[in-house]
A tleap script that builds the chain and sets N, CA, C and O, in Angstrom:
source leaprc.protein.ff14SB
mol = sequence {
  NGLY ILE SER HIE ALA MET ILE SER GLY VAL
  HIE ALA ALA ASP VAL ALA ALA ASP MET LEU
  ALA ARG ASN ASP LEU SER ALA MET ALA ALA
  LYS ALA TYR ASP ALA ARG VAL TRP LYS ARG
  LEU GLY GLN GLU LEU SER ILE SER THR ARG
  LEU GLN ARG LEU ALA ASP GLN ALA TRP LEU
  PHE ASP LEU VAL VAL ASP ARG ALA ALA LYS
  ASN PRO ALA LEU ALA ASP THR ILE ALA CYS
  MET PHE THR ASP LEU ASP LEU ARG ALA GLN
  LEU LYS ARG PRO GLY PHE TYR TRP LYS LEU
  VAL ARG GLY THR CARG
}
set mol.1.N position { 22.403 56.692 39.434 }
set mol.1.CA position { 23.380 55.661 39.225 }
set mol.1.C position { 24.754 56.039 39.752 }
set mol.1.O position { 25.309 55.339 40.599 }
set mol.2.N position { 25.300 57.126 39.265 }
set mol.2.CA position { 26.651 57.518 39.660 }
set mol.2.C position { 26.681 57.906 41.132 }
set mol.2.O position { 27.604 57.527 41.852 }
set mol.3.N position { 25.692 58.648 41.581 }
set mol.3.CA position { 25.694 59.051 42.995 }
set mol.3.C position { 25.545 57.836 43.903 }
set mol.3.O position { 26.173 57.771 44.960 }
set mol.4.N position { 24.720 56.878 43.501 }
set mol.4.CA position { 24.580 55.655 44.300 }
set mol.4.C position { 25.898 54.897 44.353 }
set mol.4.O position { 26.280 54.381 45.403 }
set mol.5.N position { 26.594 54.829 43.222 }
set mol.5.CA position { 27.886 54.134 43.186 }
set mol.5.C position { 28.898 54.829 44.090 }
set mol.5.O position { 29.671 54.170 44.785 }
set mol.6.N position { 28.894 56.149 44.081 }
set mol.6.CA position { 29.839 56.885 44.923 }
set mol.6.C position { 29.521 56.682 46.405 }
set mol.6.O position { 30.420 56.467 47.218 }
set mol.7.N position { 28.254 56.753 46.741 }
set mol.7.CA position { 27.850 56.563 48.141 }
set mol.7.C position { 28.189 55.156 48.605 }
set mol.7.O position { 28.737 54.976 49.692 }
set mol.8.N position { 27.866 54.154 47.786 }
set mol.8.CA position { 28.159 52.778 48.193 }
set mol.8.C position { 29.659 52.541 48.248 }
set mol.8.O position { 30.127 51.758 49.075 }
set mol.9.N position { 30.427 53.204 47.379 }
set mol.9.CA position { 31.885 53.090 47.419 }
set mol.9.C position { 32.474 53.651 48.704 }
set mol.9.O position { 33.398 53.071 49.274 }
set mol.10.N position { 31.945 54.770 49.155 }
set mol.10.CA position { 32.405 55.355 50.420 }
set mol.10.C position { 32.120 54.396 51.570 }
set mol.10.O position { 32.971 54.176 52.432 }
set mol.11.N position { 30.920 53.828 51.576 }
set mol.11.CA position { 30.582 52.876 52.640 }
set mol.11.C position { 31.451 51.623 52.553 }
set mol.11.O position { 31.862 51.084 53.581 }
set mol.12.N position { 31.732 51.160 51.347 }
set mol.12.CA position { 32.593 49.981 51.186 }
set mol.12.C position { 33.985 50.257 51.738 }
set mol.12.O position { 34.563 49.419 52.431 }
set mol.13.N position { 34.519 51.429 51.430 }
set mol.13.CA position { 35.852 51.782 51.925 }
set mol.13.C position { 35.855 51.898 53.448 }
set mol.13.O position { 36.779 51.420 54.106 }
set mol.14.N position { 34.834 52.526 54.002 }
set mol.14.CA position { 34.755 52.675 55.463 }
set mol.14.C position { 34.650 51.322 56.165 }
set mol.14.O position { 35.332 51.079 57.161 }
set mol.15.N position { 33.796 50.447 55.644 }
set mol.15.CA position { 33.627 49.129 56.260 }
set mol.15.C position { 34.904 48.315 56.109 }
set mol.15.O position { 35.313 47.628 57.046 }
set mol.16.N position { 35.541 48.382 54.940 }
set mol.16.CA position { 36.795 47.646 54.736 }
set mol.16.C position { 37.870 48.141 55.698 }
set mol.16.O position { 38.614 47.340 56.263 }
set mol.17.N position { 37.953 49.451 55.884 }
set mol.17.CA position { 38.942 50.004 56.817 }
set mol.17.C position { 38.659 49.535 58.241 }
set mol.17.O position { 39.582 49.176 58.973 }
set mol.18.N position { 37.386 49.538 58.636 }
set mol.18.CA position { 37.013 49.050 59.972 }
set mol.18.C position { 37.367 47.574 60.138 }
set mol.18.O position { 37.880 47.163 61.179 }
set mol.19.N position { 37.089 46.787 59.104 }
set mol.19.CA position { 37.381 45.354 59.167 }
set mol.19.C position { 38.884 45.104 59.301 }
set mol.19.O position { 39.312 44.247 60.074 }
set mol.20.N position { 39.676 45.858 58.543 }
set mol.20.CA position { 41.133 45.705 58.620 }
set mol.20.C position { 41.654 46.151 59.979 }
set mol.20.O position { 42.543 45.516 60.546 }
set mol.21.N position { 41.105 47.240 60.499 }
set mol.21.CA position { 41.549 47.739 61.803 }
set mol.21.C position { 41.257 46.733 62.912 }
set mol.21.O position { 42.018 46.614 63.873 }
set mol.22.N position { 40.146 46.010 62.770 }
set mol.22.CA position { 39.784 45.006 63.775 }
set mol.22.C position { 40.342 43.620 63.432 }
set mol.22.O position { 40.180 42.670 64.198 }
set mol.23.N position { 40.995 43.519 62.283 }
set mol.23.CA position { 41.521 42.240 61.791 }
set mol.23.C position { 40.405 41.191 61.727 }
set mol.23.O position { 40.593 40.032 62.096 }
set mol.24.N position { 39.249 41.632 61.251 }
set mol.24.CA position { 38.084 40.754 61.124 }
set mol.24.C position { 37.596 40.822 59.676 }
set mol.24.O position { 36.882 41.749 59.295 }
set mol.25.N position { 37.986 39.838 58.884 }
set mol.25.CA position { 37.619 39.819 57.476 }
set mol.25.C position { 36.493 38.818 57.200 }
set mol.25.O position { 36.385 38.283 56.097 }
set mol.26.N position { 35.676 38.578 58.193 }
set mol.26.CA position { 34.596 37.601 58.061 }
set mol.26.C position { 33.424 38.169 57.251 }
set mol.26.O position { 33.258 39.380 57.110 }
set mol.27.N position { 32.628 37.243 56.732 }
set mol.27.CA position { 31.422 37.639 56.004 }
set mol.27.C position { 30.467 38.395 56.924 }
set mol.27.O position { 29.774 39.316 56.493 }
set mol.28.N position { 30.441 38.000 58.181 }
set mol.28.CA position { 29.558 38.669 59.145 }
set mol.28.C position { 29.963 40.139 59.304 }
set mol.28.O position { 29.104 41.020 59.348 }
set mol.29.N position { 31.252 40.397 59.390 }
set mol.29.CA position { 31.724 41.779 59.516 }
set mol.29.C position { 31.399 42.580 58.254 }
set mol.29.O position { 31.105 43.773 58.329 }
set mol.30.N position { 31.453 41.922 57.103 }
set mol.30.CA position { 31.172 42.606 55.836 }
set mol.30.C position { 29.699 42.976 55.702 }
set mol.30.O position { 29.355 43.846 54.902 }
set mol.31.N position { 28.833 42.337 56.463 }
set mol.31.CA position { 27.399 42.654 56.401 }
set mol.31.C position { 27.114 44.079 56.854 }
set mol.31.O position { 26.050 44.625 56.563 }
set mol.32.N position { 28.054 44.676 57.560 }
set mol.32.CA position { 27.880 46.075 57.966 }
set mol.32.C position { 27.732 46.972 56.738 }
set mol.32.O position { 27.034 47.985 56.775 }
set mol.33.N position { 28.397 46.585 55.655 }
set mol.33.CA position { 28.285 47.344 54.402 }
set mol.33.C position { 26.830 47.353 53.926 }
set mol.33.O position { 26.280 48.411 53.622 }
set mol.34.N position { 26.215 46.174 53.864 }
set mol.34.CA position { 24.821 46.090 53.419 }
set mol.34.C position { 23.914 46.959 54.279 }
set mol.34.O position { 23.065 47.689 53.767 }
set mol.35.N position { 24.102 46.873 55.578 }
set mol.35.CA position { 23.253 47.638 56.499 }
set mol.35.C position { 23.433 49.141 56.287 }
set mol.35.O position { 22.456 49.890 56.284 }
set mol.36.N position { 24.667 49.576 56.112 }
set mol.36.CA position { 24.924 51.011 55.943 }
set mol.36.C position { 24.362 51.529 54.623 }
set mol.36.O position { 23.764 52.604 54.571 }
set mol.37.N position { 24.560 50.753 53.558 }
set mol.37.CA position { 24.056 51.192 52.253 }
set mol.37.C position { 22.528 51.214 52.262 }
set mol.37.O position { 21.919 52.155 51.753 }
set mol.38.N position { 21.909 50.188 52.834 }
set mol.38.CA position { 20.448 50.158 52.867 }
set mol.38.C position { 19.896 51.304 53.711 }
set mol.38.O position { 18.885 51.909 53.356 }
set mol.39.N position { 20.559 51.600 54.825 }
set mol.39.CA position { 20.102 52.701 55.681 }
set mol.39.C position { 20.167 54.020 54.919 }
set mol.39.O position { 19.276 54.859 55.050 }
set mol.40.N position { 21.210 54.203 54.131 }
set mol.40.CA position { 21.402 55.461 53.410 }
set mol.40.C position { 20.565 55.545 52.126 }
set mol.40.O position { 20.026 56.604 51.807 }
set mol.41.N position { 20.458 54.434 51.394 }
set mol.41.CA position { 19.832 54.475 50.076 }
set mol.41.C position { 18.538 53.669 49.958 }
set mol.41.O position { 17.873 53.720 48.924 }
set mol.42.N position { 18.182 52.941 50.987 }
set mol.42.CA position { 17.055 52.019 50.888 }
set mol.42.C position { 15.758 52.640 50.431 }
set mol.42.O position { 15.110 52.120 49.522 }
set mol.43.N position { 15.364 53.745 51.045 }
set mol.43.CA position { 14.099 54.383 50.669 }
set mol.43.C position { 14.140 54.831 49.211 }
set mol.43.O position { 13.186 54.631 48.460 }
set mol.44.N position { 15.248 55.433 48.829 }
set mol.44.CA position { 15.376 55.916 47.458 }
set mol.44.C position { 15.348 54.762 46.460 }
set mol.44.O position { 14.703 54.860 45.416 }
set mol.45.N position { 16.042 53.674 46.773 }
set mol.45.CA position { 16.058 52.518 45.874 }
set mol.45.C position { 14.681 51.874 45.780 }
set mol.45.O position { 14.272 51.420 44.711 }
set mol.46.N position { 13.981 51.838 46.882 }
set mol.46.CA position { 12.632 51.263 46.890 }
set mol.46.C position { 11.692 52.071 46.000 }
set mol.46.O position { 10.924 51.510 45.219 }
set mol.47.N position { 11.762 53.375 46.126 }
set mol.47.CA position { 10.911 54.241 45.307 }
set mol.47.C position { 11.315 54.143 43.842 }
set mol.47.O position { 10.454 54.136 42.962 }
set mol.48.N position { 12.611 54.069 43.571 }
set mol.48.CA position { 13.081 53.940 42.194 }
set mol.48.C position { 12.569 52.657 41.553 }
set mol.48.O position { 12.234 52.636 40.369 }
set mol.49.N position { 12.512 51.595 42.335 }
set mol.49.CA position { 11.977 50.331 41.824 }
set mol.49.C position { 10.515 50.498 41.431 }
set mol.49.O position { 10.079 49.986 40.400 }
set mol.50.N position { 9.775 51.205 42.244 }
set mol.50.CA position { 8.362 51.448 41.915 }
set mol.50.C position { 8.230 52.299 40.657 }
set mol.50.O position { 7.329 52.076 39.849 }
set mol.51.N position { 9.119 53.267 40.487 }
set mol.51.CA position { 9.088 54.086 39.275 }
set mol.51.C position { 9.361 53.240 38.039 }
set mol.51.O position { 8.742 53.442 36.994 }
set mol.52.N position { 10.283 52.297 38.156 }
set mol.52.CA position { 10.566 51.408 37.028 }
set mol.52.C position { 9.341 50.566 36.694 }
set mol.52.O position { 9.037 50.344 35.522 }
set mol.53.N position { 8.646 50.100 37.714 }
set mol.53.CA position { 7.418 49.327 37.477 }
set mol.53.C position { 6.351 50.198 36.818 }
set mol.53.O position { 5.597 49.725 35.968 }
set mol.54.N position { 6.291 51.467 37.209 }
set mol.54.CA position { 5.353 52.395 36.578 }
set mol.54.C position { 5.659 52.507 35.090 }
set mol.54.O position { 4.750 52.464 34.260 }
set mol.55.N position { 6.923 52.650 34.757 }
set mol.55.CA position { 7.316 52.790 33.357 }
set mol.55.C position { 6.964 51.537 32.555 }
set mol.55.O position { 6.776 51.615 31.341 }
set mol.56.N position { 6.875 50.390 33.218 }
set mol.56.CA position { 6.481 49.155 32.539 }
set mol.56.C position { 4.998 49.154 32.167 }
set mol.56.O position { 4.579 48.403 31.286 }
set mol.57.N position { 4.210 49.986 32.830 }
set mol.57.CA position { 2.782 50.118 32.523 }
set mol.57.C position { 2.641 51.266 31.529 }
set mol.57.O position { 2.404 52.410 31.916 }
set mol.58.N position { 2.788 50.951 30.259 }
set mol.58.CA position { 2.856 51.981 29.216 }
set mol.58.C position { 1.670 52.937 29.259 }
set mol.58.O position { 1.853 54.147 29.128 }
set mol.59.N position { 0.464 52.420 29.440 }
set mol.59.CA position { -0.713 53.286 29.423 }
set mol.59.C position { -0.681 54.291 30.567 }
set mol.59.O position { -1.068 55.447 30.391 }
set mol.60.N position { -0.221 53.857 31.740 }
set mol.60.CA position { -0.170 54.743 32.894 }
set mol.60.C position { 0.957 55.759 32.735 }
set mol.60.O position { 0.788 56.939 33.043 }
set mol.61.N position { 2.090 55.299 32.258 }
set mol.61.CA position { 3.220 56.191 32.022 }
set mol.61.C position { 2.837 57.252 30.984 }
set mol.61.O position { 3.125 58.436 31.160 }
set mol.62.N position { 2.183 56.815 29.900 }
set mol.62.CA position { 1.743 57.760 28.869 }
set mol.62.C position { 0.754 58.775 29.430 }
set mol.62.O position { 0.796 59.952 29.073 }
set mol.63.N position { -0.132 58.318 30.307 }
set mol.63.CA position { -1.100 59.220 30.931 }
set mol.63.C position { -0.390 60.297 31.745 }
set mol.63.O position { -0.709 61.481 31.635 }
set mol.64.N position { 0.566 59.883 32.555 }
set mol.64.CA position { 1.303 60.834 33.397 }
set mol.64.C position { 2.047 61.843 32.526 }
set mol.64.O position { 1.998 63.044 32.792 }
set mol.65.N position { 2.730 61.369 31.497 }
set mol.65.CA position { 3.491 62.263 30.620 }
set mol.65.C position { 2.556 63.210 29.877 }
set mol.65.O position { 2.855 64.397 29.747 }
set mol.66.N position { 1.427 62.698 29.389 }
set mol.66.CA position { 0.463 63.533 28.673 }
set mol.66.C position { -0.080 64.637 29.573 }
set mol.66.O position { -0.166 65.795 29.164 }
set mol.67.N position { -0.444 64.274 30.794 }
set mol.67.CA position { -0.966 65.281 31.732 }
set mol.67.C position { 0.111 66.310 32.088 }
set mol.67.O position { -0.173 67.502 32.199 }
set mol.68.N position { 1.336 65.844 32.264 }
set mol.68.CA position { 2.430 66.763 32.610 }
set mol.68.C position { 2.707 67.732 31.466 }
set mol.68.O position { 3.042 68.893 31.702 }
set mol.69.N position { 2.569 67.264 30.233 }
set mol.69.CA position { 2.798 68.133 29.078 }
set mol.69.C position { 1.769 69.257 29.013 }
set mol.69.O position { 2.052 70.335 28.490 }
set mol.70.N position { 0.588 69.007 29.541 }
set mol.70.CA position { -0.494 69.998 29.499 }
set mol.70.C position { -0.596 70.840 30.766 }
set mol.70.O position { -1.345 71.816 30.808 }
set mol.71.N position { 0.156 70.464 31.798 }
set mol.71.CA position { 0.027 71.126 33.093 }
set mol.71.C position { 1.419 71.444 33.646 }
set mol.71.O position { 2.074 70.566 34.208 }
set mol.72.N position { 1.881 72.697 33.491 }
set mol.72.CA position { 3.229 73.051 33.956 }
set mol.72.C position { 3.463 72.785 35.444 }
set mol.72.O position { 4.572 72.422 35.837 }
set mol.73.N position { 2.436 72.960 36.272 }
set mol.73.CA position { 2.604 72.703 37.708 }
set mol.73.C position { 2.859 71.218 37.954 }
set mol.73.O position { 3.699 70.860 38.779 }
set mol.74.N position { 2.144 70.364 37.249 }
set mol.74.CA position { 2.363 68.925 37.377 }
set mol.74.C position { 3.743 68.552 36.852 }
set mol.74.O position { 4.441 67.738 37.456 }
set mol.75.N position { 4.136 69.144 35.731 }
set mol.75.CA position { 5.468 68.866 35.181 }
set mol.75.C position { 6.550 69.246 36.186 }
set mol.75.O position { 7.530 68.522 36.355 }
set mol.76.N position { 6.369 70.379 36.849 }
set mol.76.CA position { 7.330 70.811 37.866 }
set mol.76.C position { 7.338 69.852 39.052 }
set mol.76.O position { 8.400 69.529 39.584 }
set mol.77.N position { 6.164 69.400 39.465 }
set mol.77.CA position { 6.072 68.438 40.571 }
set mol.77.C position { 6.826 67.163 40.233 }
set mol.77.O position { 7.586 66.646 41.052 }
set mol.78.N position { 6.614 66.662 39.036 }
set mol.78.CA position { 7.296 65.432 38.617 }
set mol.78.C position { 8.802 65.653 38.549 }
set mol.78.O position { 9.573 64.784 38.956 }
set mol.79.N position { 9.229 66.802 38.040 }
set mol.79.CA position { 10.666 67.098 37.982 }
set mol.79.C position { 11.271 67.122 39.382 }
set mol.79.O position { 12.383 66.635 39.586 }
set mol.80.N position { 10.550 67.683 40.340 }
set mol.80.CA position { 11.047 67.742 41.721 }
set mol.80.C position { 11.114 66.364 42.368 }
set mol.80.O position { 11.866 66.161 43.322 }
set mol.81.N position { 10.339 65.424 41.859 }
set mol.81.CA position { 10.346 64.073 42.423 }
set mol.81.C position { 11.694 63.380 42.257 }
set mol.81.O position { 11.988 62.418 42.966 }
set mol.82.N position { 12.505 63.857 41.333 }
set mol.82.CA position { 13.815 63.246 41.140 }
set mol.82.C position { 14.769 63.574 42.281 }
set mol.82.O position { 15.738 62.850 42.506 }
set mol.83.N position { 14.505 64.653 42.997 }
set mol.83.CA position { 15.401 65.033 44.091 }
set mol.83.C position { 14.733 65.031 45.465 }
set mol.83.O position { 15.427 65.034 46.482 }
set mol.84.N position { 13.426 65.026 45.515 }
set mol.84.CA position { 12.698 65.099 46.783 }
set mol.84.C position { 12.032 63.756 47.073 }
set mol.84.O position { 11.027 63.407 46.453 }
set mol.85.N position { 12.601 63.002 48.022 }
set mol.85.CA position { 12.079 61.662 48.318 }
set mol.85.C position { 10.660 61.690 48.851 }
set mol.85.O position { 9.868 60.802 48.535 }
set mol.86.N position { 10.321 62.687 49.651 }
set mol.86.CA position { 8.967 62.764 50.192 }
set mol.86.C position { 7.953 62.985 49.072 }
set mol.86.O position { 6.878 62.387 49.060 }
set mol.87.N position { 8.311 63.842 48.150 }
set mol.87.CA position { 7.433 64.093 47.010 }
set mol.87.C position { 7.361 62.850 46.119 }
set mol.87.O position { 6.295 62.502 45.612 }
set mol.88.N position { 8.497 62.191 45.934 }
set mol.88.CA position { 8.540 60.984 45.110 }
set mol.88.C position { 7.683 59.868 45.711 }
set mol.88.O position { 7.150 59.030 44.984 }
set mol.89.N position { 7.554 59.860 47.011 }
set mol.89.CA position { 6.750 58.831 47.678 }
set mol.89.C position { 5.283 58.905 47.256 }
set mol.89.O position { 4.553 57.922 47.386 }
set mol.90.N position { 4.845 60.062 46.754 }
set mol.90.CA position { 3.466 60.184 46.271 }
set mol.90.C position { 3.184 59.202 45.143 }
set mol.90.O position { 2.042 58.784 44.948 }
set mol.91.N position { 4.223 58.834 44.401 }
set mol.91.CA position { 4.036 57.911 43.287 }
set mol.91.C position { 3.586 56.536 43.751 }
set mol.91.O position { 3.083 55.743 42.956 }
set mol.92.N position { 3.764 56.252 45.037 }
set mol.92.CA position { 3.331 54.966 45.584 }
set mol.92.C position { 1.851 54.977 45.935 }
set mol.92.O position { 1.272 53.931 46.229 }
set mol.93.N position { 1.249 56.137 45.905 }
set mol.93.CA position { -0.142 56.269 46.334 }
set mol.93.C position { -1.090 56.225 45.129 }
set mol.93.O position { -0.963 57.041 44.215 }
set mol.94.N position { -2.027 55.294 45.119 }
set mol.94.CA position { -2.982 55.222 44.006 }
set mol.94.C position { -3.755 56.526 43.805 }
set mol.94.O position { -4.143 56.854 42.684 }
set mol.95.N position { -3.976 57.267 44.891 }
set mol.95.CA position { -4.703 58.523 44.781 }
set mol.95.C position { -4.027 59.532 43.870 }
set mol.95.O position { -4.699 60.349 43.241 }
set mol.96.N position { -2.714 59.484 43.795 }
set mol.96.CA position { -1.973 60.384 42.907 }
set mol.96.C position { -2.426 60.161 41.462 }
set mol.96.O position { -2.662 61.119 40.725 }
set mol.97.N position { -2.544 58.902 41.067 }
set mol.97.CA position { -2.936 58.573 39.700 }
set mol.97.C position { -4.420 58.823 39.463 }
set mol.97.O position { -4.828 59.201 38.365 }
set mol.98.N position { -5.223 58.609 40.501 }
set mol.98.CA position { -6.648 58.889 40.386 }
set mol.98.C position { -6.864 60.370 40.093 }
set mol.98.O position { -7.703 60.732 39.268 }
set mol.99.N position { -6.106 61.220 40.772 }
set mol.99.CA position { -6.211 62.659 40.519 }
set mol.99.C position { -5.780 62.997 39.098 }
set mol.99.O position { -6.355 63.881 38.463 }
set mol.100.N position { -4.765 62.290 38.599 }
set mol.100.CA position { -4.338 62.524 37.220 }
set mol.100.C position { -5.442 62.145 36.234 }
set mol.100.O position { -5.724 62.879 35.287 }
set mol.101.N position { -6.057 60.998 36.469 }
set mol.101.CA position { -7.119 60.525 35.580 }
set mol.101.C position { -8.289 61.505 35.585 }
set mol.101.O position { -8.859 61.806 34.537 }
set mol.102.N position { -8.640 61.997 36.765 }
set mol.102.CA position { -9.752 62.941 36.891 }
set mol.102.C position { -9.368 64.340 36.434 }
set mol.102.O position { -10.238 65.187 36.225 }
set mol.103.N position { -8.077 64.588 36.278 }
set mol.103.CA position { -7.628 65.907 35.852 }
set mol.103.C position { -7.599 66.929 36.958 }
set mol.103.O position { -7.619 68.131 36.693 }
set mol.104.N position { -7.551 66.467 38.213 }
set mol.104.CA position { -7.546 67.398 39.342 }
set mol.104.C position { -6.154 67.627 39.880 }
set mol.104.O position { -6.004 68.290 40.906 }
set mol.105.N position { -5.151 67.119 39.243 }
set mol.105.CA position { -3.778 67.309 39.708 }
set mol.105.C position { -3.042 68.164 38.724 }
set mol.105.O position { -1.862 68.453 38.918 }
savepdb mol mol.pdb
quit
């Protein structure tokens, strides 16, 4: 949350400065902000949305937490998912959950 706000704030300031320098305060010029923020945060926001949907599936969320409590390596993997986007992308793969159900992860 805070890091996203800071990153988007930097992009907002940069785009606003560019718009003022060009004397172009149009909505079209402001769209550069959206493009820059999405380029920088889009993948992370997309994955975060999927994580929120996972949390809405109580049985699946409980399964993941239960398995992580019993498996330190899995707990470490999940902890690393908060900072590693490539690792976090595994949460989008059904096979990740299949391995959890089978107990092979």
